[in-house]
C-alpha positions in Angstrom: 0.0 0.0 0.0 1.4 3.4 -1.0 1.4 5.7 2.1 1.5 8.7 -0.2 -1.9 8.0 -1.7 -4.8 9.2 0.5 -8.5 9.2 0.3 -10.5 11.8 2.2 -11.8 10.6 5.6 -15.1 12.2 5.1 -16.9 11.9 1.8 -20.5 12.8 0.7 -23.0 10.2 0.0 -23.1 11.3 -3.6 -19.4 10.6 -3.9 -20.4 7.0 -4.1 -22.6 7.5 -7.1 -19.9 6.2 -9.5 -20.0 2.7 -8.0 -22.5 0.2 -9.2 -25.3 -1.1 -7.0 -23.7 -4.5 -7.1 -20.4 -3.2 -5.7 -22.1 -1.4 -2.9 -24.1 -4.6 -2.1 -20.9 -6.6 -2.0 -19.5 -4.2 0.6 -22.8 -4.4 2.6 -22.5 -8.2 2.5 -18.9 -8.1 3.7 -19.7 -5.7 6.5 -22.6 -7.8 7.7 -20.7 -11.1 7.7 -17.6 -9.6 9.4 -19.6 -7.9 12.2 -21.8 -10.9 12.6 -18.8 -13.1 13.7 -19.3 -14.0 17.4 -17.3 -11.6 19.5 -17.4 -14.2 22.4 -14.7 -16.2 20.5 -12.2 -13.4 21.2 -12.0 -14.7 24.8 -10.2 -17.8 23.5 -7.7 -16.4 21.0 -3.9 -16.4 21.2 -3.4 -12.6 20.7 -5.2 -9.3 20.8 -4.2 -6.8 18.1 -5.1 -3.1 18.5 -5.0 -0.9 15.4 -4.4 2.7 16.6 -5.4 5.9 15.0 -7.5 9.1 14.8 -6.8 10.0 18.4 -9.2 7.3 19.6 -7.9 6.4 23.0 -10.9 4.1 23.4 -9.2 1.6 21.0 -6.4 1.2 23.6 -8.6 1.1 26.7 -11.0 -1.5 25.2 -8.1 -3.8 24.1 -6.2 -3.4 27.4 -9.3 -4.3 29.4 -9.7 -7.5 27.5 -6.0 -8.3 27.8 -5.9 -7.7 31.5 -9.1 -9.6 32.2 -8.0 -12.8 30.4 -4.8 -14.6 31.0 -5.5 -16.9 28.1 -4.1 -14.3 25.7 -0.4 -14.7 25.2 0.2 -11.6 23.2 -1.0 -8.0 23.0 0.0 -6.4 19.7 -0.3 -2.6 19.4 0.1 -1.3 15.9 1.5 2.2 15.6 -0.4 5.2 14.0 0.2 8.1 11.7 2.5 10.8 13.0 0.9 13.2 10.6 -2.3 13.2 12.6 -2.6 16.1 15.0 -3.9 13.7 17.7 -1.0 11.2 17.2 0.5 10.0 20.5 3.8 8.0 20.7 2.9 4.6 21.8 5.1 3.4 24.7 4.6 1.1 27.6 4.3 4.1 29.9 1.5 5.5 27.8 -0.3 2.2 27.9 0.2 1.9 31.6 -1.5 5.2 32.0 -4.5 3.6 30.3 -4.6 0.6 32.6 -1.9 -1.8 31.4 -0.3 -3.9 34.1 0.6 -7.2 32.5 3.5 -6.2 30.2 4.9 -9.7 29.4 3.8 -10.5 25.9 3.1 -6.9 24.9 4.7 -5.9 21.6 4.5 -2.4 20.1 5.1 -1.5 16.5 8.3 0.6 16.7 8.0 2.4 13.3 5.3 4.8 12.3 2.4 3.3 10.4 0.7 6.0 8.3 -1.9 3.7 6.9 -3.9 0.5 7.7 -1.8 -1.6 5.2 1.4 -0.9 7.2 -0.4 -1.8 10.4 -1.7 -5.0 9.0 1.7 -6.0 7.6 3.3 -5.6 11.0 0.5 -7.6 12.7 1.1 -10.4 10.2 4.8 -10.3 10.8 4.1 -10.8 14.5 1.8 -13.6 13.7 4.4 -15.3 11.6 7.4 -14.6 13.8 5.8 -15.6 17.1 3.7 -18.6 16.0 0.5 -16.9 16.9 -2.5 -19.2 16.2 -5.4 -16.8 16.4 -6.1 -13.1 16.9 -8.8 -10.7 18.0 -8.7 -7.5 15.9 -9.7 -4.5 18.1 -10.7 -1.2 16.5 -13.6 1.2 16.3 -16.7 -0.2 14.6 -16.7 2.2 11.6 -13.2 1.2 10.7 -13.3 -2.5 11.7 -14.5 -4.0 8.4 -11.7 -2.3 6.3 -9.1 -3.1 8.9 -10.3 -6.8 8.9 -10.2 -7.1 5.1 -6.7 -5.5 5.1 -5.4 -8.0 7.7 -6.9 -10.9 5.8 -5.2 -9.7 2.6 -1.8 -9.6 4.3 -2.3 -13.0 5.9 -3.2 -14.4 2.5 0.0 -12.8 0.9 2.0 -14.6 3.6 0.2 -17.9 3.1 -1.1 -17.9 6.6 -4.7 -18.8 7.6 -5.7 -18.4 11.2 -8.9 -17.4 13.0 -9.3 -13.6 13.0 -12.1 -12.4 15.3 -13.4 -8.9 14.9 -13.8 -7.0 18.2 -15.5 -3.6 17.7 -14.7 -1.2 20.4 -17.5 -0.2 22.7 -18.1 3.4 21.7 -21.3 5.3 20.8 -21.7 5.9 17.0 -22.5 9.6 17.7 -19.2 10.1 19.7 -16.9 12.8 18.2 -13.7 11.3 16.7 -10.8 13.4 18.2 -8.9 13.7 15.0 -11.7 15.2 12.8 -14.6 15.9 15.1 -16.7 13.7 12.9 -18.9 10.8 14.1 -18.9 7.2 12.9 -22.0 8.0 10.9 -20.0 10.6 9.0 -17.0 8.3 8.4 -18.7 5.2 7.1 -19.2 6.5 3.5 -15.5 7.2 3.3 -14.7 3.7 4.6 -17.0 2.2 2.0 -15.3 4.2 -0.8 -11.8 3.1 0.4 -12.8 -0.6 0.5 -14.1 -0.4 -3.1 -11.1 1.6 -4.3 -8.6 -0.6 -2.4 -10.1 -3.8 -3.8 -9.0 -2.7 -7.3 -5.5 -2.0 -6.0 -5.2 -5.5 -4.3 -4.9 -3.8 -0.9 -7.9 -5.5 0.8 -9.5 -8.9 0.6 -12.3 -9.1 -2.0 -15.8 -10.3 -1.3 -14.8 -13.6 -2.9 -11.7 -13.8 -0.7 -13.8 -13.1 2.4 -16.4 -15.8 1.4 -13.7 -18.4 1.0 -12.1 -17.4 4.3 -15.3 -17.5 6.3 -16.2 -20.9 4.8 -12.8 -22.2 6.0 -13.2 -20.5 9.4 -16.6 -22.0 10.1 -15.7 -25.4 8.8 -12.4 -25.7 10.7 -13.0 -23.6 13.9 -16.7 -23.8 14.7 -16.0 -24.8 18.3 -14.2 -21.5 18.8 -17.0 -19.5 17.2 -19.8 -21.2 19.1 -18.1 -21.1 22.5 -16.9 -24.7 22.9 -13.2 -24.4 22.1 -11.1 -27.6 22.5 
């Protein structure tokens, strides 16, 4: 993913007029299937991955609460953000401790800046590969979660890795003001949809067909994890 290519965070509904109804329906299907995966399965995964950004401290606090409350998790992976954002905060253990982190063994922070979701996903997959991680819970705000999920799936596929990835939307009100822009999740969803559609053509995110194949594999091979009866 080219970090120098950007798409506006906030787009108007009419900015999606150039896309066919079938394309928009494909995104709707993908969003539905991703967000319908059982969040309860996240209690049994090997690692929690937090994708930071937009000054949203709640991404950290939500992931840290889950990490601290469940010793089953072996790793907490915290992907860095974009230093160009005015709300960017350097991610350090001290910063995470100020947000409630106590258990630091197994915590790994992305050392280099990650100006886009693709660089975050690539680092997460490097951690998965290098540390033998067998499953992850991806923690990010709901409006951004589907695109982040599709990006991680694409990076896993590039590396020839297939593991359970459980989406964990952060508990935050959809009308909450995003610190970086002052927008709400309602305002940001159209831009996320446009990015997903544009990035599919650039091979930066998993396609609807990729997602369908992955979910077929996930349910066929890890149903106990998803329904709450992990082995």
